[in-house]
Residue frames as qw, qx, qy, qz and C-alpha x, y, z in Angstrom:
[[0.626, -0.424, 0.500, -0.423, -3.84, 79.79, -142.70],
 [0.142, 0.280, -0.940, -0.132, -2.54, 76.32, -142.60],
 [0.747, -0.143, -0.477, -0.442, -4.73, 73.41, -143.13],
 [0.578, -0.515, 0.498, -0.392, -5.34, 71.70, -139.66],
 [0.991, 0.065, 0.059, -0.097, -5.21, 68.25, -141.36],
 [0.787, 0.442, -0.249, 0.351, -1.52, 68.70, -142.17],
 [0.172, -0.828, 0.360, -0.393, -0.22, 70.49, -139.00],
 [0.772, -0.481, 0.388, -0.150, 0.56, 67.18, -137.24],
 [0.937, 0.330, -0.028, 0.111, 2.77, 65.57, -140.00],
 [0.657, -0.492, 0.264, 0.506, 6.59, 65.14, -139.58],
 [0.226, 0.840, -0.238, -0.432, 8.80, 67.24, -141.77],
 [0.251, -0.393, 0.833, 0.297, 10.74, 64.18, -142.97],
 [0.659, 0.225, -0.425, -0.578, 7.90, 62.62, -144.91],
 [0.939, -0.100, 0.225, -0.239, 6.94, 58.90, -144.97],
 [0.338, -0.451, 0.774, 0.289, 9.54, 56.04, -145.57],
 [0.378, 0.264, -0.720, -0.519, 9.64, 53.77, -148.80],
 [0.880, -0.093, 0.034, -0.464, 7.01, 50.98, -148.87],
 [0.495, -0.396, 0.773, 0.033, 8.31, 47.49, -147.94],
 [0.336, 0.297, -0.728, -0.519, 8.81, 45.13, -150.94],
 [0.877, -0.066, 0.024, -0.475, 6.25, 42.37, -151.41],
 [0.752, -0.274, 0.600, 0.017, 7.19, 38.68, -150.63],
 [0.829, 0.473, 0.272, 0.118, 7.18, 37.88, -154.36],
 [0.302, 0.899, -0.257, 0.185, 9.82, 40.60, -155.07],
 [0.446, -0.668, 0.585, -0.112, 12.01, 39.33, -152.19],
 [0.870, 0.008, 0.491, 0.036, 11.85, 35.78, -153.57],
 [0.715, 0.670, 0.054, 0.190, 12.83, 36.85, -157.09],
 [0.065, 0.893, -0.410, 0.175, 15.79, 38.83, -155.68],
 [0.652, -0.478, 0.583, -0.075, 17.00, 35.83, -153.69],
 [0.880, 0.291, 0.367, 0.080, 16.76, 33.67, -156.75],
 [0.488, 0.848, -0.106, 0.175, 18.78, 36.15, -158.74],
 [0.232, -0.798, 0.537, -0.146, 21.50, 36.37, -156.12],
 [0.805, -0.204, 0.557, -0.008, 21.69, 32.58, -155.86],
 [0.815, 0.522, 0.207, 0.141, 21.99, 32.20, -159.66],
 [0.266, 0.894, -0.300, 0.202, 24.70, 34.91, -159.82],
 [0.471, -0.638, 0.599, -0.112, 26.68, 33.18, -157.02],
 [0.857, 0.044, 0.509, 0.062, 26.43, 29.79, -158.71],
 [0.648, 0.748, 0.048, 0.136, 27.60, 31.34, -161.97],
 [0.074, -0.874, 0.457, -0.149, 30.58, 32.89, -160.21],
 [0.719, -0.389, 0.576, -0.030, 31.56, 29.45, -158.80],
 [0.857, 0.354, 0.345, 0.146, 31.44, 27.81, -162.24],
 [0.429, 0.867, -0.170, 0.189, 33.57, 30.64, -163.81],
 [0.298, -0.783, 0.532, -0.120, 36.12, 30.43, -161.02],
 [0.805, -0.176, 0.566, 0.014, 36.39, 26.70, -161.39],
 [0.782, 0.559, 0.209, 0.179, 36.84, 26.85, -165.11],
 [0.213, 0.910, -0.296, 0.195, 39.34, 29.64, -164.90],
 [0.481, -0.650, 0.584, -0.068, 41.34, 27.68, -162.24],
 [0.897, 0.069, 0.431, 0.073, 41.32, 24.48, -164.29],
 [0.743, 0.570, 0.137, 0.324, 42.72, 26.09, -167.37],
 [0.108, 0.907, -0.244, 0.325, 44.87, 28.92, -165.90],
 [0.464, -0.615, 0.610, -0.184, 46.31, 26.96, -162.96],
 [0.601, 0.344, -0.694, -0.196, 48.06, 23.90, -164.65],
 [0.378, 0.097, -0.892, 0.229, 47.37, 20.62, -163.04],
 [0.378, -0.141, 0.432, -0.807, 44.56, 21.87, -160.82],
 [0.796, 0.092, 0.110, -0.587, 41.87, 19.68, -162.32],
 [0.619, 0.374, -0.681, -0.112, 44.16, 16.76, -163.19],
 [0.921, -0.372, -0.056, -0.103, 44.10, 13.49, -161.35],
 [0.217, -0.793, 0.570, 0.004, 47.37, 13.13, -159.50],
 [0.664, 0.354, -0.655, -0.073, 49.74, 10.34, -160.73],
 [0.884, -0.450, -0.063, -0.104, 49.85, 7.38, -158.36],
 [0.285, -0.762, 0.581, 0.022, 52.96, 6.80, -156.39],
 [0.616, 0.395, -0.670, -0.125, 55.22, 4.17, -158.01],
 [0.934, -0.329, -0.041, -0.135, 55.16, 0.79, -156.29],
 [0.023, 0.728, -0.667, 0.155, 58.32, -0.03, -154.51],
 [0.965, -0.024, -0.252, -0.064, 59.29, -3.76, -154.67],
 [0.329, -0.726, 0.580, -0.167, 61.77, -4.89, -151.95],
 [0.865, 0.271, -0.421, -0.045, 63.79, -7.88, -153.00],
 [0.774, -0.585, 0.237, 0.040, 65.41, -9.96, -150.28],
 [0.084, 0.740, -0.651, -0.144, 69.15, -10.37, -150.60],
 [0.853, 0.173, -0.477, -0.119, 70.15, -13.79, -152.03],
 [0.802, -0.568, 0.185, -0.003, 71.40, -16.14, -149.21],
 [0.433, 0.701, -0.549, 0.139, 75.13, -16.64, -148.99],
 [0.860, -0.112, -0.466, 0.175, 77.20, -19.48, -147.50],
 [0.457, -0.855, 0.182, -0.163, 78.72, -19.17, -144.12],
 [0.736, -0.389, 0.479, 0.279, 81.53, -21.57, -144.92],
 [0.216, 0.652, -0.542, -0.484, 84.10, -21.68, -147.77],
 [0.916, 0.284, -0.132, -0.249, 83.86, -24.37, -150.43],
 [0.768, -0.379, 0.468, 0.219, 86.19, -27.40, -150.07],
 [0.089, 0.607, -0.616, -0.494, 89.00, -27.91, -152.59],
 [0.880, 0.330, -0.134, -0.313, 88.34, -30.22, -155.61],
 [0.894, -0.219, 0.314, 0.234, 90.43, -33.36, -155.97],
 [0.210, -0.632, 0.470, 0.580, 93.81, -32.94, -157.62],
 [0.263, 0.044, 0.847, 0.461, 92.62, -35.10, -160.54],
 [0.341, 0.626, 0.455, -0.534, 89.56, -32.95, -161.08],
 [0.435, 0.290, 0.611, 0.595, 88.55, -32.84, -164.74],
 [0.039, -0.116, -0.193, -0.973, 87.25, -29.81, -166.69],
 [0.449, -0.469, -0.609, -0.455, 83.72, -31.12, -166.17],
 [0.586, -0.514, -0.540, 0.318, 84.18, -31.36, -162.44],
 [0.342, -0.211, -0.144, 0.904, 85.79, -27.96, -162.26],
 [0.155, -0.343, -0.409, -0.831, 82.68, -26.52, -163.90],
 [0.458, -0.607, -0.647, 0.045, 80.70, -27.40, -160.74],
 [0.087, -0.814, 0.044, -0.573, 80.01, -24.19, -158.76],
 [0.360, 0.174, -0.689, 0.604, 81.78, -23.72, -155.47],
 [0.142, 0.226, 0.631, -0.728, 78.58, -22.31, -153.84],
 [0.207, -0.377, -0.668, -0.607, 74.91, -22.39, -154.58],
 [0.477, -0.750, -0.260, -0.377, 72.53, -20.25, -152.49],
 [0.417, -0.780, 0.357, -0.302, 73.62, -20.75, -148.87],
 [0.966, -0.130, 0.212, 0.076, 75.34, -24.05, -149.62],
 [0.077, 0.795, -0.577, -0.174, 79.04, -24.52, -150.23],
 [0.797, 0.304, -0.519, -0.054, 80.79, -27.46, -152.03],
 [0.631, -0.619, 0.403, -0.239, 81.67, -29.92, -149.26],
 [0.489, -0.328, 0.790, 0.173, 83.27, -32.76, -151.26],
 [0.734, 0.482, -0.214, -0.428, 83.42, -34.60, -154.57],
 [0.488, -0.297, 0.814, 0.111, 84.21, -38.23, -155.38],
 [0.235, 0.170, -0.752, -0.592, 84.00, -40.34, -158.57],
 [0.715, 0.114, 0.400, -0.562, 80.56, -42.01, -159.23],
 [0.102, -0.276, 0.893, 0.342, 81.57, -45.26, -160.94],
 [0.468, 0.359, 0.766, -0.258, 77.96, -46.50, -161.15],
 [0.503, 0.759, 0.145, -0.388, 77.06, -44.19, -163.98],
 [0.157, 0.668, -0.641, -0.344, 80.35, -44.95, -165.82],
 [0.158, -0.149, 0.974, 0.060, 80.13, -48.68, -165.52],
 [0.295, 0.390, 0.857, -0.161, 76.35, -49.09, -165.80],
 [0.359, 0.794, 0.399, -0.285, 75.13, -46.17, -167.85],
 [0.698, 0.337, 0.271, 0.571, 78.14, -45.60, -170.21],
 [0.068, -0.995, -0.016, 0.076, 78.94, -42.11, -168.88],
 [0.591, 0.606, -0.306, 0.435, 82.34, -40.72, -169.97],
 [0.298, 0.141, -0.615, 0.716, 82.81, -39.54, -166.43],
 [0.505, -0.650, -0.432, -0.368, 80.48, -39.13, -163.37],
 [0.221, 0.246, -0.562, 0.758, 80.92, -37.43, -159.92],
 [0.441, -0.674, -0.593, 0.009, 79.10, -37.39, -156.65],
 [0.216, 0.345, -0.210, 0.889, 79.24, -33.84, -155.32],
 [0.376, -0.615, -0.655, 0.228, 77.95, -32.67, -151.93],
 [0.042, 0.538, -0.015, 0.842, 76.76, -29.18, -151.08],
 [0.487, -0.509, -0.653, 0.278, 76.13, -28.28, -147.37],
 [0.118, -0.908, -0.137, -0.378, 75.14, -25.23, -145.41],
 [0.267, -0.800, 0.445, -0.301, 77.77, -25.91, -142.72],
 [0.337, 0.360, -0.859, 0.136, 79.79, -28.46, -140.89],
 [0.497, -0.165, 0.598, -0.606, 77.14, -29.39, -138.33],
 [0.202, 0.050, 0.976, 0.056, 75.59, -32.88, -138.51],
 [0.298, 0.620, 0.694, -0.214, 72.09, -31.48, -139.00],
 [0.039, 0.516, -0.202, -0.831, 73.10, -28.81, -141.52],
 [0.725, 0.557, 0.190, -0.359, 71.03, -28.62, -144.75],
 [0.376, -0.346, 0.754, 0.413, 72.58, -30.73, -147.51],
 [0.763, 0.535, 0.019, -0.361, 71.99, -31.38, -151.20],
 [0.557, -0.258, 0.709, 0.349, 73.74, -34.34, -152.96],
 [0.544, 0.687, -0.148, -0.459, 74.32, -33.99, -156.64],
 [0.747, -0.020, 0.595, 0.296, 75.19, -36.70, -159.11],
 [0.328, 0.809, -0.181, -0.453, 76.73, -35.25, -162.29],
 [0.731, -0.018, 0.602, 0.321, 77.65, -37.16, -165.43],
 [0.289, 0.648, -0.344, -0.615, 78.96, -36.43, -168.90],
 [0.813, 0.261, 0.520, -0.021, 78.01, -38.43, -171.90],
 [0.515, -0.084, 0.533, 0.666, 79.56, -38.76, -175.33],
 [0.036, -0.214, -0.471, -0.855, 76.77, -37.15, -177.18],
 [0.446, -0.093, 0.130, -0.881, 73.21, -35.72, -176.74],
 [0.759, -0.054, -0.503, -0.409, 71.53, -39.02, -177.72],
 [0.604, -0.021, -0.733, 0.311, 73.36, -41.01, -175.05],
 [0.030, -0.045, 0.481, -0.875, 72.65, -38.38, -172.44],
 [0.563, -0.095, -0.149, -0.807, 69.03, -38.41, -173.43],
 [0.755, -0.085, -0.635, -0.140, 68.82, -42.17, -172.95],
 [0.427, -0.028, -0.675, 0.601, 70.54, -41.94, -169.55],
 [0.200, -0.081, 0.292, -0.932, 68.22, -39.20, -168.46],
 [0.682, -0.119, -0.382, -0.612, 65.15, -41.17, -169.48],
 [0.683, -0.087, -0.712, 0.137, 66.26, -44.10, -167.46],
 [0.188, 0.014, -0.543, 0.818, 66.83, -41.88, -164.37],
 [0.412, -0.104, 0.036, -0.904, 63.48, -40.25, -164.67],
 [0.734, -0.117, -0.556, -0.372, 61.72, -43.56, -165.07],
 [0.597, -0.108, -0.701, 0.375, 63.39, -44.97, -161.95],
 [0.064, 0.154, -0.358, 0.919, 62.62, -41.76, -159.94],
 [0.087, 0.466, 0.812, -0.341, 58.87, -42.28, -159.95],
 [0.188, 0.782, 0.552, 0.220, 55.86, -40.05, -160.77],
 [0.333, 0.224, -0.029, 0.916, 56.83, -36.46, -161.51],
 [0.134, -0.708, -0.547, 0.425, 55.43, -33.61, -159.44],
 [0.173, 0.890, -0.075, -0.415, 56.75, -31.01, -161.84],
 [0.693, 0.044, 0.490, 0.527, 58.59, -31.01, -165.15],
 [0.261, 0.915, 0.046, -0.303, 59.72, -28.62, -167.89],
 [0.750, 0.557, -0.043, 0.353, 62.38, -27.60, -170.38],
 [0.586, -0.520, 0.069, 0.618, 65.91, -26.51, -169.63],
 [0.436, 0.871, 0.157, 0.161, 66.62, -23.28, -171.43],
 [0.562, -0.310, 0.116, 0.758, 69.92, -21.74, -172.35],
 [0.027, 0.142, -0.226, -0.963, 68.97, -18.31, -173.29],
 [0.678, 0.227, 0.085, -0.694, 65.88, -18.80, -175.45],
 [0.566, 0.302, -0.723, -0.256, 67.10, -22.19, -176.80],
 [0.901, -0.312, 0.093, -0.287, 65.87, -25.51, -175.36],
 [0.207, 0.616, -0.753, 0.103, 68.92, -27.45, -174.15],
 [0.250, 0.014, -0.955, 0.160, 67.24, -30.29, -172.28],
 [0.577, -0.503, -0.369, -0.527, 64.55, -31.02, -169.73],
 [0.020, -0.278, 0.731, -0.622, 64.03, -31.40, -166.02],
 [0.635, -0.394, -0.576, -0.331, 61.71, -33.47, -163.73],
 [0.230, -0.408, 0.591, -0.657, 60.94, -33.15, -159.97],
 [0.718, -0.207, -0.625, -0.225, 59.95, -36.27, -158.12],
 [0.652, -0.690, 0.153, -0.275, 59.41, -37.16, -154.41],
 [0.148, 0.576, -0.777, 0.206, 62.45, -38.43, -152.57],
 [0.629, -0.093, -0.772, 0.001, 62.67, -41.78, -150.95],
 [0.329, -0.242, -0.625, 0.665, 62.71, -40.04, -147.52],
 [0.086, -0.834, -0.545, 0.022, 59.73, -37.97, -146.21],
 [0.179, -0.916, -0.056, 0.354, 60.25, -34.29, -146.78],
 [0.358, -0.431, 0.548, 0.620, 62.85, -34.71, -149.64],
 [0.704, 0.654, 0.164, -0.223, 62.62, -34.32, -153.41],
 [0.630, -0.143, 0.546, 0.534, 64.75, -35.22, -156.41],
 [0.418, 0.804, -0.034, -0.422, 65.40, -32.93, -159.35],
 [0.695, -0.031, 0.574, 0.433, 66.75, -34.70, -162.46],
 [0.386, 0.857, 0.038, -0.340, 67.80, -32.69, -165.49],
 [0.760, 0.144, 0.377, 0.509, 69.67, -32.92, -168.77],
 [0.110, 0.918, -0.094, -0.371, 71.66, -30.02, -170.28],
 [0.460, 0.672, -0.541, -0.209, 73.19, -31.05, -173.63],
 [0.727, 0.196, -0.656, 0.050, 75.48, -34.00, -172.91],
 [0.049, 0.256, -0.705, 0.659, 75.40, -33.48, -169.18],
 [0.605, -0.496, -0.521, -0.340, 72.89, -35.20, -166.82],
 [0.065, 0.281, -0.597, 0.748, 72.58, -34.22, -163.22],
 [0.577, -0.528, -0.569, -0.253, 70.40, -35.30, -160.30],
 [0.013, 0.398, -0.471, 0.787, 70.04, -33.36, -157.04],
 [0.595, -0.465, -0.651, -0.073, 68.54, -34.85, -153.90],
 [0.205, 0.109, -0.451, 0.862, 67.73, -32.82, -150.78],
 [0.124, 0.436, 0.637, -0.624, 65.07, -31.19, -148.62],
 [0.307, 0.618, 0.668, 0.279, 61.92, -30.55, -150.76],
 [0.011, 0.966, 0.225, -0.125, 61.79, -26.79, -149.77],
 [0.316, -0.736, 0.383, 0.460, 65.41, -26.39, -150.82],
 [0.593, -0.073, 0.666, 0.446, 66.31, -28.62, -153.68],
 [0.446, 0.728, 0.481, 0.199, 64.08, -26.91, -156.31],
 [0.002, 0.994, -0.057, -0.093, 65.62, -23.55, -155.50],
 [0.547, -0.506, 0.545, 0.384, 69.02, -25.18, -155.54],
 [0.609, 0.328, 0.631, 0.351, 68.26, -26.54, -159.04],
 [0.268, 0.909, 0.301, 0.101, 67.12, -23.11, -160.23],
 [0.198, -0.938, 0.248, 0.137, 70.32, -21.51, -159.02],
 [0.766, -0.220, 0.502, 0.337, 72.59, -24.22, -160.35],
 [0.219, 0.712, -0.303, -0.594, 74.48, -22.86, -163.39],
 [0.010, -0.219, 0.894, 0.392, 74.85, -26.22, -165.35]]
């Protein structure tokens, strides 16, 4: 005869006991550690197996946009028929200015012992209010005479606002000085290059750039 105490039990038996909270906590810690380890492994494999993944990208090269040099809108005037080799060395154009005329400058020949001297005008156009730079250019017999003439011109021009050396390649060929002009808003650049002495007068915002672009 069956025991009455067991007649009411299910044939499937009892389920497994529920894990304690401490066991659940340890399992979660183990899973988290495993997941973290997998992330590190994947990162290391990616960095070494996939070239360039962990490298800092090279910065994009800077692009410098240079404005086009200004060009004249008019053609240079013809030189006098008796133009010397020195006068012919004067450029026909400088920046946006074109040679507008050239005449002898006797003051430097008679008063400063120049071998020859010229007054050369460069203008942006034919209009009366066009930008203009006047250049006095003289040639002396030797470097010492040119240096003396240059010194006298610089002294007469006033207090320099800028000065420096004239370089031909890496060699010093002379010097230059920038001084305020006699008219408001103008400036004068006086420079010596070997046996030549030149002096440019014009708008202050133009004449220094004119000097920098002048080939003599």
